[in-house]
C-alpha positions in Angstrom: -0.1 0.0 0.2 1.1 3.3 -1.1 1.2 6.2 1.7 1.2 9.6 0.6 3.3 12.4 2.9 1.7 15.4 1.9 4.2 16.0 -0.5 3.9 18.5 -3.6 5.7 21.1 -6.2 4.6 23.1 -9.1 5.9 24.5 -11.7 5.1 27.4 -14.5 5.0 27.2 -17.7 4.4 29.3 -20.8 2.3 28.5 -23.9 2.2 30.5 -26.9 -0.7 29.8 -28.8 -0.1 30.0 -32.8 -2.7 30.6 -35.5 -0.9 29.5 -38.2 -3.6 28.4 -40.2 -4.1 30.8 -43.6 -8.2 31.8 -44.0 -10.6 30.0 -47.3 -10.8 32.7 -49.6 -13.9 31.6 -52.0 -14.6 34.9 -54.6 -17.6 36.0 -56.4 -17.6 36.8 -60.3 -19.3 40.8 -60.9 -20.6 43.0 -63.2 -20.0 46.3 -62.8 -21.7 49.0 -65.3 -20.1 52.5 -65.7 -21.9 55.6 -65.0 -22.1 58.8 -67.3 -19.1 60.1 -66.4 -17.5 56.4 -67.9 -16.6 55.0 -64.1 -17.3 52.6 -61.9 -16.6 51.2 -58.4 -16.9 48.6 -56.0 -15.6 47.4 -52.8 -13.6 44.8 -51.7 -16.0 42.9 -49.7 -18.8 42.7 -52.7 -16.5 39.8 -54.3 -16.5 37.9 -50.7 -18.4 34.1 -51.2 -18.6 33.3 -47.3 -15.3 33.4 -47.1 -14.0 31.0 -44.2 -11.4 30.9 -41.4 -10.7 29.5 -38.2 -10.5 32.2 -36.1 -12.2 35.2 -38.3 -11.4 37.0 -41.0 -10.1 40.9 -40.3 -9.9 42.3 -43.9 -10.6 42.1 -47.6 -8.6 43.3 -50.4 -9.2 43.3 -53.7 -6.4 44.5 -56.9 -8.5 46.8 -58.6 -12.0 48.4 -57.1 -12.5 51.5 -59.7 -12.7 51.1 -63.3 -13.5 53.9 -66.5 -13.8 52.7 -70.0 -9.8 51.4 -70.4 -11.2 48.3 -68.6 -14.1 47.0 -70.7 -15.0 44.0 -70.7 -13.2 40.9 -68.6 -10.7 41.5 -66.3 -9.4 39.1 -63.7 -9.7 40.3 -59.6 -7.7 39.1 -57.3 -8.4 39.1 -54.0 -7.1 38.8 -50.7 -8.6 37.2 -47.3 -6.3 38.5 -44.2 -7.0 36.6 -40.7 -7.1 38.4 -37.6 -3.9 36.9 -37.1 -2.2 38.3 -40.1 -2.7 34.9 -42.5 -3.9 35.2 -46.1 -4.9 33.6 -49.0 -6.0 34.8 -52.4 -9.2 33.5 -55.4 -9.4 35.1 -58.3 -12.4 36.6 -59.6 -13.9 38.0 -62.7 -15.4 41.0 -63.5 -17.1 42.6 -66.5 -17.2 46.2 -67.0 -19.7 47.2 -69.3 -21.1 49.9 -71.1 -24.0 52.6 -69.8 -27.2 51.8 -72.3 
């Protein structure tokens, strides 16, 4: 039979928790119609198609959000999704620029 003699000890440890998991970036394809001045824009968030992250998404950046007559037709936009810990992922979206009818 073992006997407990009231002996004990404690120690401290530092635990570092890291988020090294990139978000999952999902993009919508969009269409923008230029206004009477020949300009149009979208927000970066409009490209977001339910992107996810294990912690939380902080920022969504699009490679281009302002468009003009020079951009008529199909444009490939790179969308970057950044989580609260600085991890990122990208997806591509097709943005069609149309003239005002």
